[in-house]
C-alpha positions as CSV (number, residue, x, y, z in Angstrom):
1,X,0.3,0.0,0.0
2,X,1.3,3.4,-0.8
3,X,0.7,6.4,1.3
4,X,2.1,9.9,1.9
5,X,4.4,11.0,4.9
6,X,5.3,14.7,5.6
7,X,8.7,14.9,7.3
8,X,11.0,17.5,8.6
9,X,14.2,18.8,7.2
10,X,16.6,15.6,6.9
11,X,13.6,13.1,7.1
12,X,13.2,13.6,10.9
13,X,9.3,12.9,11.9
14,X,7.8,15.6,13.5
15,X,5.9,13.8,16.7
16,X,8.4,10.9,17.1
17,X,11.7,12.5,16.3
18,X,13.1,9.7,14.0
19,X,15.5,9.9,11.4
20,X,13.9,8.0,8.6
21,X,16.6,5.8,6.8
22,X,16.6,5.8,2.9
23,X,16.0,2.5,1.3
24,X,15.4,0.5,4.0
25,X,12.2,-1.2,5.6
26,X,11.2,0.1,9.1
27,X,9.4,-1.9,11.5
28,X,7.4,-1.8,15.2
29,X,6.9,-4.0,17.4
30,X,3.4,-4.8,19.2
31,X,-0.3,-3.8,18.4
32,X,-0.8,-0.7,15.8
33,X,-2.3,2.0,18.0
34,X,-2.7,5.4,16.0
35,X,-1.0,7.9,17.6
36,X,1.1,5.4,19.9
37,X,2.3,2.6,18.1
38,X,2.9,2.2,14.4
39,X,4.3,3.9,11.3
40,X,2.3,6.7,10.3
41,X,1.4,7.9,6.9
42,X,-1.7,9.6,5.3
43,X,-4.0,9.5,2.2
44,X,-4.5,12.3,0.0
45,X,-7.8,13.4,1.8
46,X,-5.6,14.1,4.7
47,X,-2.5,15.8,3.6
48,X,-2.9,19.0,5.0
49,X,-3.4,17.7,8.6
50,X,0.5,16.8,8.5
51,X,2.0,19.5,6.7
52,X,5.8,19.2,7.2
53,X,9.3,20.3,5.3
54,X,9.5,17.4,3.4
55,X,7.0,15.1,1.5
56,X,7.3,11.1,0.6
57,X,5.4,8.3,-0.7
58,X,5.6,5.7,1.8
59,X,5.0,2.1,1.2
60,X,3.4,0.5,3.8
61,X,3.5,-3.7,4.7
62,X,1.9,-6.0,7.0
63,X,-0.7,-5.4,9.0
64,X,-2.6,-1.6,8.9
65,X,-5.3,0.4,10.6
66,X,-7.0,3.4,9.8
67,X,-6.6,6.4,12.2
68,X,-8.2,9.9,12.5
69,X,-6.7,11.2,9.6
70,X,-4.2,8.8,9.1
71,X,-3.2,5.5,8.3
72,X,-0.8,3.2,10.7
73,X,1.1,0.2,9.6
74,X,3.4,-2.3,11.2
75,X,6.3,-1.8,8.6
76,X,7.2,0.9,6.0
77,X,9.8,2.6,3.9
78,X,10.1,5.9,2.1
79,X,10.0,5.5,-1.7
80,X,10.2,8.9,-3.1
81,X,10.7,12.4,-2.2
82,X,7.9,14.5,-3.8
83,X,10.3,17.4,-5.1
84,X,7.2,19.5,-6.0
85,X,6.6,20.1,-2.3
86,X,9.1,22.8,-2.2
87,X,9.1,26.6,-0.5
88,X,7.3,28.1,-3.3
89,X,4.3,25.3,-3.3
90,X,4.5,25.9,0.8
91,X,4.3,29.9,0.3
92,X,1.4,29.5,-2.2
93,X,-0.3,27.1,0.3
94,X,0.0,29.4,3.1
95,X,-1.6,32.1,0.6
96,X,-4.5,30.3,-0.6
97,X,-5.2,28.9,2.9
98,X,-5.4,32.4,4.1
99,X,-7.3,33.7,1.1
100,X,-10.0,31.0,1.4
101,X,-11.5,32.7,4.1
102,X,-10.0,35.9,4.5
103,X,-12.5,38.4,6.2
104,X,-14.0,35.8,8.6
105,X,-11.9,37.1,11.6
106,X,-9.7,34.3,12.5
107,X,-8.5,33.5,9.3
108,X,-7.1,37.0,8.6
109,X,-4.2,35.9,11.0
110,X,-3.2,33.2,8.5
111,X,-1.8,35.8,6.0
112,X,0.6,36.6,8.5
113,X,2.0,33.3,9.2
114,X,5.2,31.5,7.8
115,X,5.0,28.7,4.8
116,X,3.8,26.0,7.4
117,X,0.8,24.0,9.0
118,X,-0.3,27.0,11.0
119,X,-2.2,28.7,8.3
120,X,-3.9,25.4,7.1
121,X,-5.2,25.4,10.8
122,X,-6.4,28.8,11.2
123,X,-8.0,28.9,8.1
124,X,-9.7,25.4,8.9
125,X,-10.9,27.1,12.0
126,X,-12.6,29.8,10.5
127,X,-14.3,27.6,8.3
128,X,-15.8,26.1,11.1
129,X,-16.8,29.2,13.0
130,X,-18.4,30.1,9.9
131,X,-20.3,27.0,9.5
132,X,-21.4,27.2,13.1
133,X,-22.5,30.7,12.7
134,X,-25.4,29.4,9.8
135,X,-26.3,26.8,12.2
136,X,-24.1,24.1,10.9
137,X,-21.7,21.4,12.4
138,X,-18.0,23.0,13.6
139,X,-17.0,19.9,12.8
140,X,-18.2,19.7,9.2
141,X,-17.0,22.9,8.2
142,X,-13.5,22.4,9.8
143,X,-13.4,19.0,8.0
144,X,-14.5,20.3,4.7
145,X,-12.2,23.1,4.5
146,X,-9.3,20.6,5.3
147,X,-10.2,18.3,2.4
148,X,-10.5,21.3,0.3
149,X,-6.8,22.1,1.2
150,X,-5.4,18.3,0.9
151,X,-7.0,18.4,-2.7
152,X,-5.5,21.7,-3.3
153,X,-2.0,19.9,-2.3
154,X,-2.4,16.9,-4.4
155,X,-3.6,19.0,-7.3
156,X,-0.6,21.5,-7.2
157,X,2.0,18.5,-6.4
158,X,0.5,16.2,-9.4
159,X,-0.1,13.4,-6.8
């Protein structure tokens, strides 16, 4: 199974701090538990939840489970760095997130954020608040904005 994995500079996992080797399988022991134990990646719909400096395709083997906005596997390896995810694409993503919900209060702050995950979260939060103000679910607005962001990334990066 192929999925996607954002990593920090030099292939370091954002949450785990694990430095990913190139061309080598990595395995975990014990039961898979989302956010606790396993090799984490994501599908296209969830790219915007995991923004970091590098984006890779990752191949999973063995047992897998679906977590919230993630897929978790017992075994995985980095396949290919997606070079299209670079400072230009990151900057465009920050701006498009800020522009999507400009004028909704909290989203205005996203325009001043650097090219990282912050603007995406702020824009999704603003979309959730906007949905709530219309009597709809905050979560539905938030998730819809994150899905839109993920699809924008997938299209921009040619995934």
